[in-house]
C-alpha positions as CSV (number, residue, x, y, z in Angstrom):
1,X,-64.6,8.0,-65.5
2,X,-64.4,11.6,-66.2
3,X,-61.5,13.9,-67.2
4,X,-60.9,17.4,-66.0
5,X,-58.7,19.8,-67.9
6,X,-56.7,22.5,-66.2
7,X,-54.0,24.9,-67.3
8,X,-50.5,24.2,-66.2
9,X,-47.7,26.6,-66.9
10,X,-47.3,28.3,-70.3
11,X,-50.0,26.8,-72.5
12,X,-49.4,23.2,-71.2
13,X,-52.6,21.3,-70.5
14,X,-52.9,18.9,-67.6
15,X,-55.5,16.2,-67.7
16,X,-56.7,14.7,-64.4
17,X,-58.7,11.5,-64.4
18,X,-61.6,11.7,-62.0
19,X,-62.8,8.7,-60.0
20,X,-66.3,8.4,-58.5
21,X,-66.4,8.1,-54.8
22,X,-70.2,7.6,-54.6
23,X,-73.0,10.0,-53.9
24,X,-72.2,12.0,-57.1
25,X,-68.7,12.9,-55.8
26,X,-65.5,12.7,-57.7
27,X,-61.8,12.9,-56.8
28,X,-58.7,13.4,-59.0
29,X,-56.8,10.1,-59.3
30,X,-53.4,11.7,-58.4
31,X,-54.8,13.1,-55.1
32,X,-55.4,9.7,-53.6
33,X,-52.7,8.3,-51.4
34,X,-54.5,5.4,-49.5
35,X,-57.8,3.7,-49.5
36,X,-58.7,1.5,-46.5
37,X,-61.5,0.2,-44.3
38,X,-62.3,2.3,-41.2
39,X,-62.7,-0.8,-38.9
40,X,-59.7,-0.7,-36.6
41,X,-59.5,1.4,-33.4
42,X,-56.4,3.3,-34.6
43,X,-58.2,4.4,-37.8
44,X,-61.2,5.4,-35.7
45,X,-58.9,7.6,-33.6
46,X,-57.4,9.1,-36.8
47,X,-60.9,9.9,-38.0
48,X,-61.6,11.7,-34.7
49,X,-58.2,13.6,-35.0
50,X,-59.0,14.7,-38.6
51,X,-62.5,15.8,-37.6
52,X,-61.0,18.0,-34.8
53,X,-58.6,19.5,-37.4
54,X,-61.5,20.2,-39.8
55,X,-59.9,17.9,-42.4
56,X,-62.7,15.4,-42.9
57,X,-64.8,15.3,-46.0
58,X,-67.9,13.1,-45.3
59,X,-69.5,11.8,-48.4
60,X,-71.7,9.2,-46.7
61,X,-74.9,11.3,-46.4
62,X,-75.8,9.6,-43.1
63,X,-74.8,6.1,-44.3
64,X,-72.1,4.0,-42.8
65,X,-68.5,4.9,-43.9
66,X,-67.1,1.8,-45.6
67,X,-63.9,3.3,-46.8
68,X,-61.4,6.0,-45.9
69,X,-59.5,7.8,-48.6
70,X,-56.4,9.7,-47.5
71,X,-55.4,12.5,-49.9
72,X,-52.1,14.1,-50.8
73,X,-53.5,17.4,-49.6
74,X,-53.9,16.1,-46.1
75,X,-57.6,15.5,-46.1
76,X,-59.6,12.3,-45.1
77,X,-62.6,11.4,-47.2
78,X,-65.3,9.1,-45.8
79,X,-67.1,7.2,-48.6
80,X,-70.1,4.8,-48.4
81,X,-68.4,2.5,-51.0
82,X,-66.3,-0.4,-50.1
83,X,-62.5,-0.2,-50.7
84,X,-62.7,-3.1,-53.2
85,X,-65.3,-1.1,-55.2
86,X,-63.1,2.0,-55.2
87,X,-60.1,0.0,-56.2
88,X,-62.0,-1.5,-59.1
89,X,-62.8,2.0,-60.3
90,X,-59.1,3.0,-60.0
91,X,-58.2,0.0,-62.1
92,X,-60.7,0.9,-64.7
93,X,-63.3,-1.8,-63.9
94,X,-66.9,-0.8,-63.8
95,X,-68.4,-1.7,-60.4
96,X,-71.4,-0.4,-58.6
């Protein structure tokens, strides 16, 4: 896990914990709202809707999307990692 430092207000420092989403991509822990599998028809329709809005970040590099990550900024991230793997990373477990 990595940490990112940013300035917040008058000299206050904010530390964001970064979580790996696979394919050398990271996300700030506090930005993640939901992690789920993309298997159901309603979620597939949501992916299509987000794509039409230009709000999809595809990290799969041509691989199958195994998890969807909804962010607090209103984006949908497609990851090749399983939700269980990502959950382990959020809980601090080392999983591949």
